[in-house]
C-alpha positions in Angstrom: -31.6 121.0 86.5 -34.0 122.8 89.1 -37.0 120.8 90.4 -39.2 122.7 88.5 -37.4 122.4 85.2 -37.2 118.6 86.1 -40.9 118.4 86.5 -41.7 120.6 83.3 -39.5 118.3 81.7 -41.2 115.1 83.0 -44.5 116.5 82.1 -43.4 117.5 78.6 -42.0 113.6 78.2 -45.3 112.4 79.4 -47.3 114.3 77.1 -45.3 113.5 74.1 -45.9 109.7 75.0 -49.4 110.4 75.2 -49.5 111.9 72.0 -47.4 109.1 70.6 -50.0 106.8 72.2 -52.8 108.3 70.3 -52.8 106.9 67.2 -52.5 103.5 68.5 -55.3 104.0 71.0 -57.5 105.2 68.1 -56.8 102.2 66.1 -57.7 100.1 69.0 -61.3 101.6 69.0 -61.4 101.1 65.1 -62.2 98.2 62.8 -60.7 98.9 59.6 -62.4 97.7 56.6 -60.2 98.0 52.9 -62.5 98.0 49.7 -60.6 97.1 46.7 -62.9 97.7 43.7 -63.0 99.3 40.4 -63.8 103.0 41.2 -62.8 103.4 37.6 -61.8 101.0 34.6 -64.2 98.8 32.6 -66.2 97.5 35.3 -66.6 101.0 37.2 -70.5 100.6 37.2 -70.1 97.4 39.3 -67.9 98.7 41.4 -69.6 102.0 42.7 -72.8 100.1 43.0 -70.7 97.5 45.5 -69.2 100.5 47.4 -72.9 102.1 47.8 -74.4 99.0 48.7 -71.3 98.2 51.4 -71.9 101.4 53.1 -75.8 100.9 53.3 -74.9 97.4 54.7 -72.7 98.6 57.5 -75.3 101.3 58.4 -78.3 98.8 58.3 -76.5 96.0 60.2 -75.1 98.7 62.7 -78.5 100.3 63.1 -77.1 103.5 62.1 -74.3 103.4 64.4 -71.6 102.4 62.1 -69.9 100.5 65.4 -69.8 97.2 66.4 -69.1 96.6 70.0 -68.0 100.3 70.7 -65.8 100.0 67.7 -66.0 102.4 65.0 -66.0 101.0 61.3 -63.6 102.7 59.2 -63.9 102.0 55.3 -60.7 102.4 53.4 -61.4 102.7 49.5 -58.9 101.6 47.1 -59.1 101.9 43.2 -57.8 98.9 41.5 -59.1 100.2 38.0 -59.7 96.5 36.9 -56.0 95.6 36.8 -54.9 92.7 38.7 -51.1 94.2 39.4 -52.7 97.4 40.8 -55.2 95.5 43.2 -52.4 93.3 44.4 -50.3 96.0 45.4 -53.2 98.0 46.8 -54.3 95.1 48.9 -50.7 94.5 50.2 -50.8 98.4 51.2 -54.2 98.0 52.8 -53.1 95.1 55.1 -49.6 96.5 55.5 -49.7 100.5 55.9 -53.1 101.0 56.5 -53.6 98.2 59.1 -56.8 97.0 57.5 -58.4 94.2 59.8 -60.1 92.7 56.8 -60.5 93.4 53.1 -63.9 93.4 50.6 -63.7 93.3 46.9 -62.9 93.2 44.2 -65.3 93.9 41.0 -63.0 92.0 38.6 -62.5 87.9 38.7 -58.9 88.6 37.2 -58.1 90.8 40.1 -59.7 88.7 42.6 -57.4 85.9 41.6 -54.3 88.2 41.9 -55.7 89.1 45.7 -56.1 85.3 47.0 -52.1 84.9 47.6 -51.9 88.3 49.2 -54.8 87.2 51.9 -53.0 84.2 52.8 -49.6 86.1 53.0 -50.9 88.4 55.5 -53.1 85.9 57.0 -56.1 88.3 57.0 -59.5 87.9 55.5 -60.8 88.9 52.2 -64.4 88.9 51.6 -64.8 88.5 47.8 -67.9 90.6 46.6 -69.1 90.5 43.5 -66.0 88.6 41.4 -67.5 85.3 40.4 -65.0 83.0 38.8 -65.3 79.4 40.4 -61.5 79.3 40.7 -61.7 82.0 43.7 -63.6 79.5 45.9 -62.0 76.7 43.9 -58.7 76.0 42.8 -57.1 79.1 43.6 -58.8 79.4 47.2 -57.1 79.6 50.6 -58.7 79.5 54.1 -58.6 83.5 54.4 -61.4 83.6 51.4 -65.1 84.0 52.1 -67.4 85.0 49.1 -70.9 86.7 49.5 -71.1 87.1 45.7 -72.6 84.3 43.6 -69.8 82.0 41.6 -69.9 80.7 38.2 -71.3 77.6 39.3 -74.6 79.2 41.0 -74.9 81.3 37.7 -74.6 78.4 35.5 -76.9 75.7 37.5 -79.6 78.4 37.9 -79.5 79.3 34.3 -79.5 75.6 33.3 -82.9 75.4 35.3 -84.2 78.0 32.6 -82.4 76.4 29.3 -81.7 72.7 30.2 -84.4 71.1 28.0 -84.4 68.2 25.8 -84.2 69.3 22.2 -82.6 72.4 22.8 -79.0 73.2 21.3 -77.0 75.9 22.9 -74.0 77.9 21.8 -72.5 80.4 24.3 -70.7 83.8 23.8 -68.5 84.9 26.5 -65.5 87.2 27.4 -62.2 85.5 27.0 -60.9 85.7 30.5 -61.7 84.3 34.1 -65.4 85.2 34.4 -66.0 84.1 31.1 -64.2 80.9 30.8 -65.3 79.7 34.2 -68.8 80.9 33.5 -69.0 78.6 30.4 -67.2 75.7 32.1 -69.6 75.9 34.8 -72.8 76.1 32.3 -71.3 73.1 30.2 -71.1 70.9 33.8 -74.6 72.2 34.5 -76.3 71.0 31.3 -77.8 67.6 31.1 -80.7 67.6 28.6 -79.5 70.3 26.1 -76.5 69.8 23.8 -73.7 72.4 23.7 -72.1 72.7 20.1 -69.8 75.9 20.3 -68.2 78.3 22.6 -67.3 81.5 21.4 -64.8 83.5 23.3 -64.1 87.4 22.6 -62.1 89.8 23.9 -63.3 91.8 27.2 -63.0 95.4 24.9 -65.1 93.9 21.8 -67.5 96.4 20.4 -67.9 94.8 16.8 -69.4 91.3 17.4 -70.1 90.6 13.6 -67.4 88.0 13.0 -68.2 86.3 16.4 -71.7 86.4 15.6 -71.3 84.9 12.2 -69.5 81.9 13.8 -72.3 81.4 16.1 -75.0 81.4 13.6 -73.1 79.0 11.4 -72.7 76.5 14.1 -76.5 76.7 14.9 -78.3 77.4 11.8 -78.7 73.8 10.4 -79.3 72.2 14.2 -82.7 70.7 14.5 -84.7 71.7 17.5 -84.7 74.9 19.8 -81.6 76.9 19.0 -80.3 79.4 21.8 -77.1 81.6 21.9 -76.4 81.9 25.6 -74.7 85.2 26.5 -71.9 85.4 29.5 -70.7 89.1 29.4 -69.7 92.0 31.8 -68.7 95.6 31.6 -68.3 97.4 28.3 -69.7 96.4 25.0 -73.2 95.3 23.8 -73.2 91.5 22.7 -76.9 91.9 22.4 -76.3 93.8 19.2 -75.9 90.4 17.4 -79.6 90.3 17.2 -79.1 93.0 14.5 -77.8 89.8 12.3 -81.6 88.7 11.8 -81.2 85.8 14.3 -84.8 85.0 13.7 -84.5 84.2 10.1 -82.3 81.3 11.4 -84.9 80.4 14.3 -82.1 81.3 16.6 -83.2 82.7 20.3 -80.8 84.7 22.8 -80.8 83.7 26.5 -78.7 85.4 29.3 -78.6 86.0 33.0 -79.5 88.9 35.0 -77.4 92.3 34.9 -77.4 95.7 35.9 -80.2 98.1 34.9 -78.5 99.9 32.2 -77.4 96.6 30.5 -81.0 95.5 30.8 -82.3 98.1 28.6 -81.1 95.7 25.7 -83.3 93.1 27.2 -86.6 95.1 26.0 -85.7 93.7 22.3 -86.3 90.1 23.8 -89.8 89.6 25.4 -90.2 86.2 26.7 -86.6 85.6 26.9 -85.4 83.5 30.0 -82.7 83.0 32.4 -81.7 83.4 36.1 -80.4 86.2 37.8 -78.6 87.0 41.3 -81.0 89.9 42.1 -83.5 92.3 40.8 -85.0 94.7 43.3 -88.9 93.6 42.4 -88.0 90.0 43.3 -87.4 89.3 46.9 -89.9 89.8 49.4 -88.2 90.2 52.8 -87.6 92.8 55.5 -84.1 93.5 54.3 -84.9 94.0 50.7 -87.5 96.4 51.6 -85.1 98.8 53.7 -83.0 98.5 50.9 -85.2 99.6 48.1 -86.8 102.2 50.5 -83.5 103.8 51.5 -81.9 103.8 48.0 -85.1 105.5 46.5 -84.9 107.9 49.4 -81.1 108.7 48.8 -80.8 108.2 45.2 -84.1 108.4 43.6 -83.9 105.1 41.9 -84.1 101.4 42.7 -80.9 99.3 44.1 -79.2 97.7 41.5 -77.6 94.1 40.9 -74.3 94.7 42.9 -76.0 97.2 45.3 -77.4 94.1 46.9 -74.1 92.4 46.8 -72.5 95.2 48.3 -75.3 95.2 51.1 -74.5 91.7 51.9 -71.0 91.9 52.1 -71.6 94.7 54.6 -74.1 92.6 56.7 -71.8 89.4 56.8 -68.8 91.7 58.2 -71.1 93.0 61.0 -72.8 89.6 61.7 -69.4 87.9 62.1 -67.8 90.8 64.0 -71.0 90.8 66.3 -70.0 87.0 66.8 -66.4 87.8 68.0 -67.3 90.8 70.1 -65.5 93.2 67.8 -62.5 91.0 67.8 -60.9 91.3 64.6 -58.4 88.1 65.0 -58.3 86.2 61.8 -58.8 82.7 63.5 -61.9 84.2 65.6 -63.3 85.4 62.4 -63.1 82.3 60.6 -64.3 80.5 63.3 -67.4 82.7 63.5 -68.0 82.9 59.6 -67.4 79.1 58.7 -71.6 77.9 58.4 -72.6 81.4 59.5 -76.2 82.3 58.4 -77.3 85.8 58.0 -80.1 87.6 56.5 -79.7 89.6 53.2 -81.9 91.5 50.7 -81.9 88.0 48.9 -83.0 86.2 51.9 -80.9 83.9 54.2 -77.5 83.2 53.0 -75.1 80.8 54.6 -71.0 80.7 54.2 -70.3 76.8 53.3 -67.7 75.5 55.8 -65.7 73.7 53.1 -65.0 76.4 50.7 -66.6 79.7 52.5 -68.9 80.4 49.6 -72.1 81.9 50.2 -75.0 79.5 49.4 -78.0 81.4 48.5 -81.1 81.9 46.4 -81.1 82.5 42.4 -84.3 83.6 40.4 -85.5 82.2 37.3 -87.3 85.2 35.2 -88.7 85.6 32.1 -88.3 89.2 30.4 -91.6 91.5 29.7 -91.7 94.8 28.5 -93.3 97.5 30.6 -93.8 101.1 29.4 -93.0 102.4 33.0 -89.5 101.1 32.8 -86.6 101.7 30.5 -85.3 98.4 30.8 -86.6 94.6 30.0 -88.1 93.7 33.2 -87.4 90.5 34.8 -90.7 88.9 36.0 -90.1 85.9 38.5 -90.9 82.7 37.3 -89.8 81.1 40.5 -87.0 81.5 43.3 -84.3 78.5 42.9 -83.2 78.0 46.5 -79.8 77.0 47.7 -80.7 73.5 48.8 -81.9 73.1 45.2 -78.3 73.9 43.4 -75.9 71.1 43.8 -73.0 73.7 43.7 -69.7 71.8 43.5 -66.8 71.7 45.8 -64.0 72.7 43.8 -61.0 73.5 45.9 -58.3 71.1 47.2 -58.7 71.9 51.0 
């Protein structure tokens, strides 16, 4: 081979090596975030809000650059369809094939419980948002799991503030899966003065609530004192249809926690109804929420919803953690940065509790009022329940 040929071959080889090196080099300048959520399925509305909020949170926390320490944030979307087996394989593919540095999600508690062992197997962080079941940061938890979403105990303790009064008799109506059962268990644990007389569990896809409502009425109608059906429900179906059975005739009230705006249209039937909410755009007064509300109105001509705020929190928490590590995505460095980390959100300051990585956060005691300007029952703030007021149990076995 002549010298020229050898030089050409050598240059071609260098060129080939440079091409091979490019993806690795590009990956080195990226922080890859997998978002596993219900893009479709029964919790589609929740999933889509979370995705919107996540992107807004990343945008807000990076000052619009979508970079941390010169590294570009890349979000890889995965649709778990609300199915645990699908979510599990998607998260494994995200960590393994897509080389995701960190994952966020999912929408469903059932899916979340299936994802926890995958994070442990790959030794990568899963930031849970918005799945609620206590077991996620409780008995099924591992050190790779952090959660910005509230847990069932936070929901329950906050709702107990509104309902736990002497002389009150309560029956619960919930979905028969992790979210519903963990929610009722936590609520039972939180109730100290009121009396719980019945738990009604119905399939997640229930549309006819008549039989369940009749059982609830039978348990409550002859009880003395204030009588309340406390509803814990997510996704499809309208459990508030039980009001059609003339509950007032038996002196029975309905109570529930906060929800997405379309679900709160049903709340209009219940002026004066009390409960506790994770978020409503009109409640928190802070610069992050002001930014979220004004930018959401600009982009979507509507206010941010329940899970939009949650997605934003997850985005902010990730960026704050990555800033602390200087953009280093090493799992142990991230864990060290995140344990005990406080960060500002649309709900005010949150802190990851070191013992179980649960974000300690405010909840909001509300009372529903009817305002013609809004399609939904408006939750008026009675008071903010601060994190330090809620003795949220540590349920893991660390």
